[in-house]
N, C-alpha and C positions, 0 to 999 in steps of 0.2 A: 621769478618773474624777470629779473635782470638777465639771467642766463638765456631765457627764451627771446628776450628783446635783442640781445647781442647776436644770437643765432640768426634771427630774422634779418638784422642789418647786414650780417656777413653774407647770407644767401642772396640778398638784394644786390649787394656789391658784386658778388661773383656773377650774377645774372647780367648786370650792366656791362661788366668787363668782357664777358663771353660774347655779348651782342656786338660790342665795339670791335672785338678781335675778329669776329666773323665777318663784319662789314668791311674791315680793312685787310682781309685775308689775301695773300699773294696767290694768284692763279697762273697756270701755265697753259698756253694755247699755241697753235700754229700761228705765225705772224700774220698770215693772210686772214685769220679769223679775228684779229684785233682791229675792229672797225668802229668808226664813230659816226654820229649823226651827220647827214648831208645838210649842212647849214645853208648852202645855196638854194636848195629847194624846200627849205622849211618855211613854216608860217610864223616864225618867231618875230616878235616886235623888235627885239634886239639880240644879237649874238656876238660873242667875242671869244675866240679860241687862240690861245698862245702856245705855240710849239716851242717849249723850252728844252734844255739838254736833259733828256731822259724823263721829261714830264710834259703833260698837257694840262693847261689850266683853262677851264671853260666857264663862262658866265652866259646864261641865257634867260631872256624874259619871253615866255611862251605867249601864244596868241590869247590865252585867257588871263594873262598878267602874272601867272605863276613864275617865280624866280628860282632858277636852278644854278648851283655852283659846285664844281667838282675839280679835284686834282687827280690825275692818273699818273702814277709813277710807273715807268716801264723800261725794260732793257731787252735786248735780244741775246740769245746764246751765241757765244763766239768760241773759236778754237785756235790754239797756237799753231796747229798743223795747217799749213797752206793748202794741203790736199783736201782737207775737210772744208775749208773756207771756199775753195774752188767748186766743190760739189754743191754747196749752198747757193753760190752765185749762179751755177748752171741749172739749179732746180732739182738736182738729183737727191738732195736731202732737204726736208722741210725745215725752214728756219723757225726756231722756237722763241716765243716771247713770254716774259714773265711780267705781270702787271698787278697793280694794286689801286683800287679806286677809293678815294676819300671824299665824302660829302662835306661841303663847306657849311659852316654855321650861318644863320641869318646875318649875324654881324660881319662875318667874313665876306659874304656876298655884298652887303651894303658898302663896306669899306673899299672893296675892289671896284665896284661901280663908281663910287665917289672918286677914286684915283683915276680911272679911265676917263671920266669927264673932266676933272681938274687938270690933268696932264695933257689933254687933247691928243692922246697917243693915236687915236683912230684917224687923225688928220695927217700923220706922218706918212709920206709916200714910200714906196718900196725902194730898196737901195739902188736899183738900176735907174731910178728916176731922180736920184740925188746927185747933184754936181760934185765931183771930186771924191765921191765915196770910192775907196780903194778896193778893187776886186782882188780877193785873195782866194786861191783854190783850196788850201787846207785851213783848218782852224775851227771856229765855232759858227754854227748856223742857227738862226731863229726864224720863225714865221708867225705871222698873224693871219687869222681868218676873221672876217667881220662882216656882219650884215646889219645895216642901219637903214631904216626907211625903205626896206625892200631892195637895197643895193648891196650885192655881195662883192667882196674884194679879198684877194689873197696877196699878202706882202711878204717879202723875204729880206733878211738882214744878215749879211756875212761879216763875221769878225767886227762887231760894233766897238769892241774895246780898242781897236786900232784906228777908230774914226773919231777920237776924242777932240780933235781940232775942229771938227765940224759941229755946228749947232744941232744938226739932226742926230749926230752920234751921241752928243751929250743928252739930248732929249730921250733917246732910247735907253741909255744907261741909267739915267735918273728914274725913269719909269720902272726899269728892271729891279733896281735897288729898292725902291719903295714897295713894289709888289712882293719882293722877297721878305721884307720886314713885316708886311701885313700878314702874309700867309705862311711864313717860316718854310719857304720852299726848299732851301738847302738842307735844313734839318730833317724835313719829312723824307727827302730822297735818301739821306744818310741812314735813317732808321730802316727804310725799305731795303736798301742795299745790304745792310748789316744782317737782315733776316734771310737773305738769299743763301743757297748752298754754295760751298766752295766751287770755284770754276772761273771761267772767263766770260765776259759780257761786253756788249757795246751799247752806247747810248745814242739816241737820236740827237743829231746836231753836232756830233763830234766824230772825227776820223781816228779814233783811238780805241784800243781794247783794254779793258780793266780786268785784272785777275785778282781773285781773293783766295787765300790759302788757309785762313782761319776765321773763326767766328769773332 
């Protein structure tokens, strides 16, 4: 009887693991096929999408009050060869993207909504509207998409770590740090990247190419 019980527990565990593994599976598509919901024309009660480095964090409250929360880890295939990179830029080679979608738990969604409200991050203007925000061509780039009470906005933030003397820069960095703590963003991306095959990749929001040579 004990042996049967142990076998059933083991099979149940394997089934759950396989389901989670399948849900978080890395998929490969042409970058043009990696599309997201048009928040501007949605019927959402509330939408917030954060374009992080190599990640998209999305919180939505649909018109029927259903709450959805996801993290999408993604990178694009890059090459050390400048000739291949030029062919990608010219459209002669389709740019490949690798992505992984993770559904947030109810608690993760609740804590993120709580942070968005308490930090008042949706009230932060785009960097081009912030006095003394230093425009820097290279570095890190982040974006927010938000739709609140039917009003859609897209906001951009270039190199916020260099804006620490500004209250707006501090506000962004505090929000980013707290969100990372709640959702383990850096750890989730690290696991995703570790599962990619050897090669070179680029991340959204960075002007760098990352190459991996071993698992």
